[in-house]
DSSP file (Angstrom, degrees, kcal/mol; ACC not computed):
  #  RESIDUE AA STRUCTURE BP1 BP2  ACC     N-H-->O    O-->H-N    N-H-->O    O-->H-N    TCO  KAPPA ALPHA  PHI   PSI    X-CA   Y-CA   Z-CA
    1    1 A M              0   0    0      0, 0.0    89,-1.8     0, 0.0     2,-0.3   0.000 360.0 360.0 360.0 158.6   24.8   19.1    7.4
    2    2 A Y  E     -AB  55  89A   0     53,-1.9    53,-3.4    87,-0.2     2,-0.4  -0.998 360.0-149.6-145.7 140.9   25.3   15.4    7.6
    3    3 A A  E     -AB  54  88A   0     85,-3.3    85,-2.5    -2,-0.3     2,-0.4  -0.884   5.7-164.2-121.3 145.9   23.1   12.3    7.7
    4    4 A R  E     -AB  53  87A   0     49,-2.8    49,-2.8    -2,-0.4     2,-0.4  -0.990   8.1-167.3-124.0 134.9   23.3    9.0    9.1
    5    5 A I  E     -AB  52  86A   0     81,-2.9    81,-1.9    -2,-0.4     2,-0.5  -0.986   6.4-172.4-121.1 126.2   20.9    6.3    8.0
    6    6 A V  E     -AB  51  85A   0     45,-2.4    45,-3.0    -2,-0.4     2,-0.4  -0.977   1.9-170.3-131.0 122.8   20.8    3.1   10.0
    7    7 A T  E     +AB  50  84A   0     77,-2.1    77,-3.2    -2,-0.5     2,-0.3  -0.895  16.6 151.5-114.4 142.6   18.8    0.0    9.0
    8    8 A F  E     -A   49   0A   0     41,-2.2    41,-2.7    -2,-0.4     2,-0.4  -0.970  31.6-126.9-157.0 171.5   18.2   -3.0   11.1
    9    9 A Q  E     -A   48   0A   0     -2,-0.3    72,-3.0    39,-0.2     2,-0.3  -0.973  13.7-169.2-129.7 140.5   15.6   -5.8   11.6
   10   10 A V        -     0   0    0     37,-2.3    69,-0.2    -2,-0.4    70,-0.1  -0.823  46.3 -86.1-117.9 160.7   13.6   -7.0   14.6
   11   11 A E    >   -     0   0    0     67,-2.6     3,-2.8    -2,-0.3     4,-0.4  -0.544  40.2-124.1 -66.8 132.0   11.6  -10.1   14.7
   12   12 A P  G >  S+     0   0    0      0, 0.0     3,-1.2     0, 0.0     4,-0.3   0.774 110.4  57.1 -47.4 -35.4    8.1   -9.2   13.3
   13   13 A E  G 3  S+     0   0    0      1,-0.3     3,-0.2     2,-0.1     4,-0.2   0.677 108.0  50.4 -76.0 -13.0    6.3  -10.5   16.5
   14   14 A K  G <> S+     0   0    0     -3,-2.8     4,-2.3    64,-0.2    -1,-0.3   0.361  81.7  98.0 -95.6   1.7    8.5   -8.1   18.5
   15   15 A L  H <> S+     0   0    0     -3,-1.2     4,-2.4    -4,-0.4     5,-0.2   0.879  76.1  56.8 -65.1 -39.0    7.7   -5.1   16.4
   16   16 A A  H  > S+     0   0    0     -4,-0.3     4,-2.4     1,-0.2    -1,-0.3   0.927 111.5  45.1 -59.9 -41.8    5.0   -3.7   18.7
   17   17 A D  H  > S+     0   0    0      1,-0.2     4,-2.8     2,-0.2    -2,-0.2   0.899 112.5  51.5 -66.4 -39.5    7.7   -3.6   21.5
   18   18 A A  H  X S+     0   0    0     -4,-2.3     4,-1.9     2,-0.2    -2,-0.2   0.833 109.8  48.5 -64.8 -33.2   10.2   -2.1   19.2
   19   19 A R  H  X S+     0   0    0     -4,-2.4     4,-2.8     2,-0.2     5,-0.3   0.947 112.5  50.3 -70.4 -55.5    7.8    0.7   18.2
   20   20 A A  H  X S+     0   0    0     -4,-2.4     4,-2.2    -5,-0.2    -2,-0.2   0.921 110.5  48.2 -46.1 -52.1    7.1    1.3   21.9
   21   21 A L  H  X S+     0   0    0     -4,-2.8     4,-2.6     1,-0.2     5,-0.4   0.889 111.3  51.3 -66.7 -38.7   10.8    1.5   22.9
   22   22 A L  H  X S+     0   0    0     -4,-1.9     4,-2.7     1,-0.2    -1,-0.2   0.969 111.1  46.9 -59.2 -49.4   11.5    3.9   20.0
   23   23 A Q  H  < S+     0   0    0     -4,-2.8    -2,-0.2     1,-0.2    -1,-0.2   0.830 115.9  45.6 -60.7 -34.9    8.7    6.1   21.0
   24   24 A Q  H  < S+     0   0    0     -4,-2.2     4,-0.5    -5,-0.3    -1,-0.2   0.960 121.3  35.2 -67.6 -52.9    9.8    6.0   24.7
   25   25 A L  H >X S+     0   0    0     -4,-2.6     4,-2.8     1,-0.2     3,-0.8   0.887 100.8  73.2 -74.3 -45.4   13.6    6.6   24.1
   26   26 A A  H 3X S+     0   0    0     -4,-2.7     4,-2.7    -5,-0.4     5,-0.3   0.847  94.9  48.5 -51.0 -53.0   13.7    8.9   21.1
   27   27 A P  H 3> S+     0   0    0      0, 0.0     4,-1.2     0, 0.0    -1,-0.3   0.887 118.5  38.9 -59.5 -39.3   12.6   12.2   22.8
   28   28 A D  H <> S+     0   0    0     -3,-0.8     4,-0.9    -4,-0.5    -2,-0.2   0.915 118.9  46.4 -78.5 -42.1   15.0   12.0   25.7
   29   29 A V  H >X S+     0   0    0     -4,-2.8     3,-1.0     1,-0.2     4,-0.8   0.922 107.1  58.3 -63.4 -43.7   17.8   10.6   23.8
   30   30 A S  H >< S+     0   0    0     -4,-2.7     3,-1.0    -5,-0.4     6,-0.2   0.894 104.1  51.6 -52.6 -45.0   17.4   13.2   21.0
   31   31 A K  H 3< S+     0   0    0     -4,-1.2    -1,-0.3    -5,-0.3    -2,-0.2   0.815 106.7  54.6 -65.4 -26.0   17.8   16.1   23.4
   32   32 A K  H << S+     0   0    0     -3,-1.0     2,-0.9    -4,-0.9    -1,-0.2   0.571  87.4  88.3 -84.1  -9.8   21.0   14.6   24.8
   33   33 A I  S X< S-     0   0    0     -3,-1.0     3,-1.8    -4,-0.8     2,-0.2  -0.790  77.0-134.9-103.2 114.4   22.8   14.3   21.5
   34   34 A E  T 3  S+     0   0    0     -2,-0.9     3,-0.1     1,-0.3    29,-0.1  -0.363  86.2  13.9 -63.1 125.8   24.7   17.5   20.6
   35   35 A G  T 3  S+     0   0    0      1,-0.3    21,-2.3    -2,-0.2     2,-0.5   0.424  85.8 139.7  93.9  -1.7   24.4   18.7   17.1
   36   36 A L  E <   +C   55   0A   0     -3,-1.8    -1,-0.3    -6,-0.2    19,-0.3  -0.669  21.4 173.1 -72.3 120.3   21.3   16.4   16.3
   37   37 A C  E     +     0   0A   0     17,-4.0     2,-0.3    -2,-0.5    18,-0.2   0.782  62.2   1.9 -99.3 -31.5   18.9   18.5   14.2
   38   38 A E  E     -C   54   0A   0     16,-1.5    16,-2.5     2,-0.0     2,-0.4  -0.988  54.6-167.5-151.1 141.5   16.4   15.9   13.3
   39   39 A F  E     -C   53   0A   0     -2,-0.3     2,-0.5    14,-0.2    14,-0.2  -0.973   9.1-178.3-136.8 126.3   15.6   12.2   13.8
   40   40 A I  E     -C   52   0A   0     12,-2.9    12,-3.1    -2,-0.4     2,-0.6  -0.978   9.0-160.1-123.8 125.8   13.1   10.1   12.0
   41   41 A S  E     -C   51   0A   0     -2,-0.5     2,-0.4    10,-0.2    10,-0.2  -0.912   5.4-165.4-112.4 122.6   12.3    6.5   12.5
   42   42 A L  E     -C   50   0A   0      8,-3.7     8,-2.2    -2,-0.6     2,-0.4  -0.849   5.9-171.2-102.8 136.9   10.6    4.4    9.9
   43   43 A V  E     -C   49   0A   0     -2,-0.4     2,-0.3     6,-0.2     6,-0.2  -0.990   5.3-165.4-132.7 132.4    9.0    1.0   10.6
   44   44 A R    >   -     0   0    0      4,-2.8     3,-2.4    -2,-0.4     4,-0.4  -0.867  32.1-113.5-115.2 153.8    7.7   -1.6    8.4
   45   45 A D  T 3  S+     0   0    0     -2,-0.3   -30,-0.1     1,-0.3    -1,-0.1   0.720 111.7  62.5 -54.0 -27.3    5.5   -4.6    9.2
   46   46 A D  T 3  S-     0   0    0      2,-0.1    -1,-0.3     1,-0.1   -33,-0.1   0.356 123.7 -98.5 -81.7   8.1    8.0   -7.1    8.5
   47   47 A G  S <  S+     0   0    0     -3,-2.4   -37,-2.3     1,-0.3     2,-0.3   0.511  75.7 140.5  97.3   3.2   10.3   -5.8   11.3
   48   48 A K  E     -A    9   0A   0     -4,-0.4    -4,-2.8   -39,-0.2     2,-0.4  -0.689  31.8-165.8 -92.4 141.2   12.6   -3.6    9.2
   49   49 A I  E     -AC   8  43A   0    -41,-2.7   -41,-2.2    -2,-0.3     2,-0.5  -0.994   7.6-167.6-130.0 129.4   13.5   -0.4   11.0
   50   50 A V  E     -AC   7  42A   0     -8,-2.2    -8,-3.7    -2,-0.4     2,-0.5  -0.986   5.0-168.8-115.1 124.9   15.1    2.7    9.2
   51   51 A N  E     -AC   6  41A   0    -45,-3.0   -45,-2.4    -2,-0.5     2,-0.6  -0.965   0.7-168.5-116.5 129.7   16.5    5.5   11.4
   52   52 A I  E     -AC   5  40A   0    -12,-3.1   -12,-2.9    -2,-0.5     2,-0.4  -0.967   5.6-175.9-115.4 123.9   17.6    8.8    9.7
   53   53 A S  E     -AC   4  39A   0    -49,-2.8   -49,-2.8    -2,-0.6     2,-0.5  -0.980   9.8-158.3-116.2 129.8   19.5   11.3   11.8
   54   54 A I  E     -AC   3  38A   0    -16,-2.5   -17,-4.0    -2,-0.4   -16,-1.5  -0.948  13.5-171.7-113.4 131.6   20.5   14.6   10.6
   55   55 A F  E     -AC   2  36A   0    -53,-3.4   -53,-1.9    -2,-0.5   -19,-0.2  -0.745  35.0-122.5-115.7 156.3   23.4   16.4   12.2
   56   56 A D  S    S+     0   0    0    -21,-2.3     2,-0.3    -2,-0.3   -20,-0.1   0.844  93.7   0.4 -61.7 -34.8   24.8   19.8   12.0
   57   57 A S  S  > S-     0   0    0    -22,-0.2     4,-1.6   -55,-0.1   -55,-0.2  -0.930  70.5-106.7-148.3 167.2   28.2   18.4   11.0
   58   58 A R  H  > S+     0   0    0     -2,-0.3     4,-1.9     2,-0.2     5,-0.1   0.855 117.5  56.4 -65.1 -38.8   30.1   15.3   10.4
   59   59 A S  H  > S+     0   0    0      2,-0.2     4,-2.7     1,-0.2    -1,-0.2   0.870 106.5  52.4 -59.4 -42.3   32.0   15.6   13.7
   60   60 A D  H  > S+     0   0    0      2,-0.2     4,-1.5     1,-0.2    -2,-0.2   0.914 106.7  51.2 -66.5 -39.4   28.7   15.7   15.5
   61   61 A A  H  < S+     0   0    0     -4,-1.6     4,-0.3     1,-0.2    -1,-0.2   0.892 114.1  44.3 -67.7 -34.2   27.5   12.5   13.9
   62   62 A Y  H >< S+     0   0    0     -4,-1.9     3,-1.0     1,-0.2    -2,-0.2   0.872 110.4  54.9 -77.5 -36.6   30.7   10.7   14.9
   63   63 A A  H 3< S+     0   0    0     -4,-2.7     4,-0.4     1,-0.2    -2,-0.2   0.784 103.7  56.7 -64.5 -25.9   30.6   12.1   18.4
   64   64 A A  T 3X S+     0   0    0     -4,-1.5     4,-2.8     1,-0.2     5,-0.2   0.605  79.5  92.4 -79.7 -13.5   27.1   10.7   18.9
   65   65 A V  H <> S+     0   0    0     -3,-1.0     4,-2.3    -4,-0.3    -1,-0.2   0.837  81.5  52.8 -59.6 -32.8   28.0    7.1   18.1
   66   66 A P  H  > S+     0   0    0      0, 0.0     4,-1.5     0, 0.0    -1,-0.2   0.956 112.3  46.2 -64.9 -44.5   28.7    6.1   21.8
   67   67 A K  H  > S+     0   0    0     -4,-0.4     4,-1.6     1,-0.2    -2,-0.2   0.929 114.6  49.6 -64.2 -43.6   25.1    7.4   22.9
   68   68 A I  H  X S+     0   0    0     -4,-2.8     4,-2.0     1,-0.2    -1,-0.2   0.926 105.2  55.6 -57.9 -45.0   23.6    5.7   19.9
   69   69 A M  H  X S+     0   0    0     -4,-2.3     4,-1.4     1,-0.2    -1,-0.2   0.827 104.5  53.8 -54.9 -40.6   25.2    2.4   20.6
   70   70 A Q  H  X S+     0   0    0     -4,-1.5     4,-0.6     1,-0.2    -1,-0.2   0.871 109.2  48.1 -69.7 -34.4   23.8    2.4   24.1
   71   71 A V  H >< S+     0   0    0     -4,-1.6     3,-1.0     1,-0.2    -2,-0.2   0.906 107.8  55.5 -73.2 -37.3   20.3    2.8   22.8
   72   72 A R  H >< S+     0   0    0     -4,-2.0     3,-1.6     1,-0.3    -2,-0.2   0.766  96.4  66.6 -64.7 -26.3   20.8    0.0   20.2
   73   73 A E  H >< S+     0   0    0     -4,-1.4     3,-1.7     1,-0.3     4,-0.3   0.818  89.9  65.5 -55.4 -33.8   21.7   -2.4   22.9
   74   74 A Q  T << S+     0   0    0     -3,-1.0    -1,-0.3    -4,-0.6     3,-0.2   0.547  95.7  54.9 -70.7 -13.2   18.3   -2.2   24.1
   75   75 A F  T X >S+     0   0    0     -3,-1.6     3,-1.8     1,-0.2     5,-0.9   0.359  78.4  98.3 -98.4   1.7   16.9   -3.8   21.0
   76   76 A A  G X 5S+     0   0    0     -3,-1.7     3,-1.0     1,-0.3     4,-0.2   0.825  79.8  54.0 -68.0 -32.8   19.1   -6.9   21.3
   77   77 A D  G 3 5S+     0   0    0     -4,-0.3    -1,-0.3     1,-0.3    -2,-0.1   0.349  95.2  69.2 -82.5   6.1   16.4   -9.0   23.0
   78   78 A M  G < 5S-     0   0    0     -3,-1.8   -67,-2.6   -69,-0.1    -1,-0.3   0.130 120.2-103.4-107.8  17.5   14.0   -8.3   20.1
   79   79 A G  T < 5 -     0   0    0     -3,-1.0     2,-0.2     1,-0.2    -3,-0.2   0.856  59.6-179.4  70.6  30.7   16.1  -10.4   17.7
   80   80 A A      < -     0   0    0     -5,-0.9   -70,-0.2    -4,-0.2    -1,-0.2  -0.468  20.8-130.5 -72.9 132.9   17.5   -7.2   16.2
   81   81 A S        -     0   0    0    -72,-3.0   -72,-0.1    -2,-0.2    -1,-0.1  -0.362  40.1 -77.7 -68.2 155.7   20.1   -7.7   13.4
   82   82 A R        -     0   0    0      1,-0.1     2,-0.2   -74,-0.1   -73,-0.2  -0.323  60.1-110.0 -42.5 133.6   23.4   -5.9   13.3
   83   83 A P        -     0   0    0      0, 0.0   -75,-0.2     0, 0.0    -1,-0.1  -0.509  20.8-144.7 -69.1 142.8   22.7   -2.3   12.2
   84   84 A T  E     -B    7   0A   0    -77,-3.2   -77,-2.1    -2,-0.2     2,-0.3  -0.914  18.7-163.8-106.9 105.4   23.8   -1.2    8.9
   85   85 A P  E     +B    6   0A   0      0, 0.0     2,-0.3     0, 0.0   -79,-0.2  -0.644   9.9 180.0 -88.4 143.9   24.9    2.4    9.1
   86   86 A E  E     -B    5   0A   0    -81,-1.9   -81,-2.9    -2,-0.3     2,-0.4  -0.969  12.1-152.0-133.1 145.8   25.4    4.7    5.9
   87   87 A E  E     +B    4   0A   0     -2,-0.3     2,-0.3   -83,-0.2   -83,-0.2  -0.972  13.9 177.7-130.4 148.0   26.4    8.3    6.0
   88   88 A F  E     -B    3   0A   0    -85,-2.5   -85,-3.3    -2,-0.4     2,-0.4  -0.972  31.6-118.2-141.1 145.5   25.8   11.0    3.7
   89   89 A E  E     -B    2   0A   0     -2,-0.3     2,-0.7   -87,-0.2   -87,-0.2  -0.768  38.3-128.4 -81.4 136.3   26.4   14.8    3.1
   90   90 A V        +     0   0    0    -89,-1.8     3,-0.1    -2,-0.4    -1,-0.0  -0.767  34.2 171.6 -86.9 119.8   23.1   16.6    3.1
   91   91 A V        +     0   0    0     -2,-0.7     2,-0.4     1,-0.3    -1,-0.2   0.818  68.1  24.5 -96.2 -37.5   22.9   18.6    0.0
   92   92 A I        +     0   0    0      2,-0.0    -1,-0.3     0, 0.0     2,-0.3  -0.993  59.2 174.0-128.6 133.6   19.3   19.8    0.1
   93   93 A H        +     0   0    0     -2,-0.4     2,-0.5    -3,-0.1    -3,-0.0  -0.762  19.3 151.6-140.6  98.3   17.2   20.0    3.3
   94   94 A E        -     0   0    0     -2,-0.3     2,-0.6     2,-0.0    -2,-0.0  -0.979  31.9-150.8-133.8 131.2   13.9   21.5    2.6
   95   95 A R        -     0   0    0     -2,-0.5     2,-0.7     2,-0.0    -2,-0.0  -0.879  10.9-159.3-100.5 119.6   10.7   20.9    4.5
   96   96 A V              0   0    0     -2,-0.6    -2,-0.0     1,-0.2     0, 0.0  -0.881 360.0 360.0-107.3 116.1    7.5   21.3    2.5
   97   97 A K              0   0    0     -2,-0.7    -1,-0.2     0, 0.0    -2,-0.0   0.420 360.0 360.0  70.8 360.0    4.5   21.9    4.5
C-alpha cells in the first residue's frame, strides 16, 4: 500500500465553503479513482487542510494525480495555497474499532 498526504491552506473565512466542497466532491471522486482504498480529509479552524489518500500501489497513486489536480483547481477561489504533497509506503494499516 502507498499513501499520499497533501497539505494546503485556504483563507479561514472560506473554510465553511471548503468543508462543503470537500463533502460534496469526495464521495463521487473517490469512487472514480482506481486503486484508492481510503480517503481522509482533516480540517483545522485556521484553514489548514490535510488530505490522506491510501492506494493499493504506488502506480495507482501516480495514476490518480490528473483527477486529483482537477479537484484541487476548484479550491483556487478560496485562496488555497499551493498543495504540498508527500508520499509514503504504508507499513502498518490497522483499523481499531
